[in-house]
C-alpha positions in Angstrom: -2.2 147.6 -51.1 -4.0 149.5 -48.4 -1.6 148.7 -45.7 -1.8 152.0 -44.2 -9.3 151.5 -44.1 -12.2 150.7 -42.0 -15.4 152.0 -42.8 -15.1 152.8 -40.7 -13.1 156.1 -42.7 -11.8 159.0 -40.7 -15.1 159.3 -38.9 -14.6 155.6 -37.9 -11.2 156.5 -36.6 -12.7 159.4 -34.6 -14.8 156.8 -32.8 -11.8 155.2 -33.0 -14.4 155.2 -35.2 -16.2 153.1 -37.9 -17.1 155.7 -41.0 -20.8 155.7 -41.3 -23.5 157.6 -39.4 -26.4 155.6 -37.9 -29.1 155.7 -40.6 -31.9 155.1 -38.1 -31.4 158.6 -36.6 -30.2 160.6 -39.5 -32.3 163.3 -41.2 -33.1 162.9 -44.9 -30.0 164.8 -46.0 -27.0 165.5 -43.8 -23.3 166.4 -44.0 -20.2 165.9 -41.9 -16.8 167.5 -41.7 -13.8 166.5 -39.6 -10.1 167.1 -39.0 -7.7 164.7 -37.3 -4.0 164.9 -36.4 -3.6 161.3 -37.8 -6.0 159.4 -40.1 -6.1 155.8 -39.0 -8.0 152.9 -40.6 -8.1 149.7 -38.7 -5.1 150.9 -36.7 -3.0 151.8 -39.8 -1.9 155.2 -40.9 -3.4 156.6 -44.1 -1.5 159.9 -44.3 2.0 158.9 -43.0 1.2 160.3 -39.6 0.2 163.7 -40.9 -3.1 165.5 -40.4 -6.2 164.8 -42.5 -9.3 166.8 -43.4 -12.5 165.0 -44.5 -16.1 165.5 -45.3 -19.2 163.8 -46.6 -22.8 164.0 -47.6 -25.5 161.4 -46.6 -29.0 160.6 -47.5 -31.2 158.5 -45.2 -34.8 157.6 -45.9 -37.6 156.6 -43.5 -37.5 153.0 -44.8 -34.0 152.6 -43.4 -32.2 152.9 -46.8 -29.2 155.2 -46.8 -26.4 156.2 -49.2 -23.5 158.7 -49.1 -20.1 159.7 -50.2 -17.0 160.7 -48.1 -13.6 162.2 -49.1 -10.3 162.7 -47.3 -6.7 163.3 -48.1 -4.7 160.1 -48.1 -1.1 159.2 -49.0 -0.1 155.5 -48.7 0.7 154.7 -52.4 2.5 156.4 -55.3 0.8 159.5 -56.6 -2.1 159.2 -54.1 -3.5 162.4 -52.7 -7.0 161.5 -51.7 -9.6 158.8 -50.9 -13.2 158.9 -52.2 -15.7 156.5 -50.8 -19.2 155.6 -51.9 -21.6 153.5 -49.8 -25.2 152.4 -49.5 -27.0 150.2 -47.1 -30.1 149.5 -45.0 -30.4 149.8 -41.2 -33.0 150.0 -38.5 -34.1 149.0 -35.0 -35.1 145.5 -34.2 -36.4 146.6 -30.7 -35.6 149.3 -28.2 -32.0 148.0 -27.6 -31.0 146.1 -30.7 -30.3 147.6 -34.2 -28.7 146.5 -37.4 -26.9 147.9 -40.4 -25.9 146.1 -43.6 -24.4 147.7 -46.7 -21.7 148.0 -49.4 -18.8 150.4 -49.6 -16.4 151.2 -52.4 -13.0 152.8 -51.6 -11.6 154.7 -54.6 -8.2 156.4 -55.0 -8.6 158.2 -58.4 -5.0 159.6 -58.7 -3.1 156.6 -57.4 -0.7 155.7 -60.3 -0.8 151.9 -60.3 -4.6 151.7 -60.6 -4.6 148.7 -58.2 -5.6 150.4 -55.0 -9.4 150.6 -55.3 -11.4 147.9 -53.5 -14.9 147.3 -52.1 -16.5 145.5 -49.2 -19.9 144.3 -47.9 -20.4 144.9 -44.2 -22.9 144.0 -41.4 -23.2 145.4 -37.9 -25.4 144.6 -35.0 -25.7 146.9 -32.0 -26.8 146.0 -28.5 -27.1 149.2 -26.4 -23.5 150.4 -26.3 -21.9 147.3 -27.9 -21.5 147.0 -31.7 -20.3 143.8 -33.4 -19.4 144.0 -37.1 -17.9 142.2 -40.0 -16.6 143.5 -43.4 -15.8 141.1 -46.3 -13.8 142.0 -49.4 -16.0 141.8 -52.6 -13.5 143.2 -55.2 -9.9 144.2 -55.4 -7.1 144.0 -58.0 -5.9 140.4 -58.1 -8.2 139.3 -55.4 -11.4 137.2 -55.2 -14.5 137.9 -53.2 -14.1 136.8 -49.6 -10.3 136.9 -49.7 -10.2 139.2 -46.6 -12.4 139.5 -43.6 -12.4 142.2 -40.8 -14.3 141.5 -37.6 -14.7 144.2 -35.0 -16.2 144.9 -31.6 -16.8 148.4 -30.3 -18.2 149.4 -26.9 -19.1 153.0 -25.8 -20.4 154.4 -22.5 -21.1 157.9 -21.2 -19.4 159.5 -18.3 -21.1 161.8 -15.8 -19.6 164.9 -17.4 -21.3 164.0 -20.8 -18.1 162.7 -22.3 -18.1 159.3 -24.0 -15.5 156.6 -23.8 -15.1 154.2 -26.8 -13.3 150.9 -26.8 -12.4 149.1 -30.0 -11.0 145.6 -30.9 -10.6 144.4 -34.5 -9.2 141.3 -36.2 -8.1 141.2 -39.8 -7.5 138.0 -41.7 -6.9 137.4 -45.4 -4.6 137.2 -48.4 -4.9 140.7 -50.0 -4.9 143.9 -48.1 -2.3 143.2 -45.4 -1.0 140.4 -43.2 -3.2 139.0 -40.4 -3.4 141.4 -37.5 -5.3 142.6 -34.5 -5.9 146.3 -33.7 -7.2 147.8 -30.6 -8.0 151.4 -29.4 -9.5 153.6 -26.8 -10.9 157.1 -27.2 -12.7 159.8 -25.2 -15.0 162.3 -26.9 -17.0 165.4 -25.9 -18.6 168.2 -27.8 -17.2 167.0 -31.2 -13.6 166.6 -29.9 -11.9 163.2 -29.6 -8.7 162.1 -28.1 -7.7 158.6 -28.9 -5.0 156.0 -29.1 -4.7 153.0 -31.4 -2.2 150.1 -31.8 -1.8 146.9 -33.8 0.2 143.7 -33.2 2.1 144.2 -36.4 5.9 144.4 -36.4 7.8 147.7 -37.0 6.3 151.1 -37.2 2.9 149.8 -38.1 2.6 148.3 -34.6 3.6 151.5 -32.7 1.1 153.1 -30.4 -0.5 156.0 -32.3 -2.3 158.9 -30.5 -4.6 161.4 -32.3 -6.7 164.4 -31.7 -9.8 165.0 -33.8 -12.8 167.3 -34.2 -15.9 166.4 -36.1 -19.2 168.1 -36.8 -22.5 166.9 -38.4 -25.3 169.1 -39.7 -28.6 168.8 -41.5 -29.0 170.1 -45.1 
């Protein structure tokens, strides 16, 4: 089980994340790289509290179609050393203030020994200025049926006068497969590629402890 995502990915965590770049503003081919002191996915640790390094490549067409892949070290199951994601979707602007993004993402863990860790989701997001509302629904997982788990989220960001950006996150997980029902919430401040953030869940034990991370991310055209 993936007790320890998102999509929304390390880059989502850096928001306090989500994982995917906005296809409406991306160039045709782009790449990203990041490092974080703690890889969190929906408030849960993916590397046992250790640092993670990640990177990805994305394609985005003028039509709004995009596709990409992303990789990071990960360690929450026997034999696991890395996570490899594949995703594709379609996004665009409805008007000057409202945009949308719908897609599919597959989370793969090629060296995890049980072979039961891989899973996939469909997702949809709608953004209104600084507010993004999203939902991700399980489509496939070992021993699970489509729709067995649902993750709903709300993210709000705003700029400060010094060009830093503050991000606020609230997520709600419910289902029968990935983990027990939970709520996660976080706050972050970002500037010039650096992000300082904090995240917590309402789960009992160590999974519910407040987690603070420092990250740096960079995007570039290919």
